[in-house]
Phi, psi and omega in degrees: 000133179274158181282128180301146180291152174294153178299137180092357180243150178276149177289159179294151184301326183258014183286141175269142183290154175296152174301133177089351179256119181296146179298148179297140179290167178296158184305326181285350183255015170104016174290171185299105183278163174273141178099141183298320183296316181294320181298314182285336174295317176298314184289334177294340174271329187272332187243136177290148178305142177073013182286106184285337174300308174298319178302321181296316183285328175295320179298326184277316186255346188088163186293314179295319181295318181294317179296321177299311181299318182297315184281333182271346184281346184060227181273002182279112179268356185292346180286351177233073183299139182093349176252132182301146181299321181294321179295315180298318180297324177293318177302312188292317183299316181290321180296321180294332182268356184292149172232079186300321179301318181291323178294315180293325175294324184293316181288325177297321179296334176278358183085018184253193180203168180243117182260144178229158175307133182104341174291153183294332181271356185288122179289114186291343179293341176294338180296342178294347178285351180062230184287350177265011176299142178302143174295329180183173179229127171270123192232133171242138176130160188278343192270169177268115185298317183301312183294317180296322182294340180297329179232070185227152178224139179268132172242116183225162181174195188290147172288312180270067185276168178268167175306323179299316181294317182293321181294317180296318179297314181293322181293316176298318182293320177294322178293319179292321179298319180296337179261012174081023179259148179266131180266123180247136175204188188251009176065015179283170171296163175083230187298318180302309182297321178297321178296316175300315181294322177296322177290319178296318182294331179274007184069024184263185183258137178214149181236128175255122178259113185264157175259023179211189179290150183290352176259007185241094183295125175215128003288156183304322181298343179257023179304311181291322179299313183295321177295323177295319178295322179294331180282319185257342182226229183220141170245127190231144174201154179275335190268146182290170183304148177069022177267143182263155179275154172225163177305317181293328180290328175297313180297316182290330177303326185295334178293326179291321175299316182296315185285330187285337191251166176281339179195162182236129177250126176258126182240104182065116176199136176283174180302322177253100186211136177299336179293326175295327175298317177300312181299316181290324177295321180297317177299317177298328181274002178082016176276165176283137174247123182231155181217145176259119184290155177227188177299136179293347177269357185264121175296335179291342177255359185297318177295324176295315182296327176295318177302315184295333176285347176261234187262358177292155181251136177283133177226149181232348179206176184294325181299319181290328174294313180298327177301322180283310187268343183280191182282163180301135177095352179274078186266143174291149181295149178298137181262131175206157179285172180294146180274118181271152177306321182290344175294342183266357181287151171295151184305315184295320181291319178298327183293319177293320179301320179294338183274349180284121181295157184286335183235144171070148174295138182235133178302155180299322182294325177293321178296317180298320181296317181293323180279345181075026179237178179278154181303324179296310180297321180297316181299319181296318178292324179296319177293327175296314180292329178295317181294334180268357174089014182272329183228161177231148177261135175230105186058239181265004182241176182230145175216163179292145174293131181274108179251009180291147181282137178297138178292140181283144174269010180288134180291141180294131174087008182174180183265000000 
């Protein structure tokens, strides 16, 4: 009987398997491949996104070492203490069936690549996810993901959004694009799609993070949109080519959106919404969490309002988002109402103007009494107001200048 190989090492070519341990499959069938990319390509088929059990063992043994132990352990799950036997069996079954070479060829045929931690293009902020960090990222598109992620904001929200929500998402995405920010979303119907379209229409950069393979457009109705994003931006996913989405994968995808960006903006979300999962993940990771308010009568904004009652920040345009996520000194312009001509009057003159009644000519003495000043001072201020066009004199009295537009006598709806 030969001595079993140490964890993390491949068996000798002529080594005989232990009794009861099935022989290792051929390299094309998922055995421990050489190279970090091949090992993680196999594991991206074997392990569900965000599986912290697998992440813990990969952190301990490395991707290749973990895969070696998995394939050589047979049905023995004791090599991964604390991890259930069913989970280990699922990992091993999927790993044995993986075809990493075919997956890598498939993404390369799309003009894409497979990124793993340590690559120059790997966004290091994903490491904040700890053991839930993606095993790797399958990427389509011409840009550098790491560079783009440095100045990125997530815009997420309801699938069944209102016209207000869709307009707001597109407007925010276009505004962020014009200021050189990358818009990240999930390519779903509703807010996600509006955000991607807004960025594309403004000639900006956008990243779609999918819950399926990057060659599998989902939803189907966004096939053209996703292909357009892949041409002008980036399409990213944790799952290998030809992988299908599931409800749990959508939820787990959201942690990648949250970690990848500097902040997450929620535009319309009900109390039970995947967008709120993204926002809460962003908060746990120390990212900015923002929300766009909606009507208090709208259930689609109820989840956003709940966020705003907590630690989220209310935002209404791209400038306010950049003020939070941008560099020091990138402040949004001050908000104020329009400046009216009477705002420019001296306080004493404005006080007399306020004392002029709205109807009918009023004597100077009556205006002085209302203003609490002398008739002489009041008269001087009235002539000043007259020269500025605020009041008119009629006989012995004064009245406000009528600047209202005369009502038209045209019948409504026709001539």
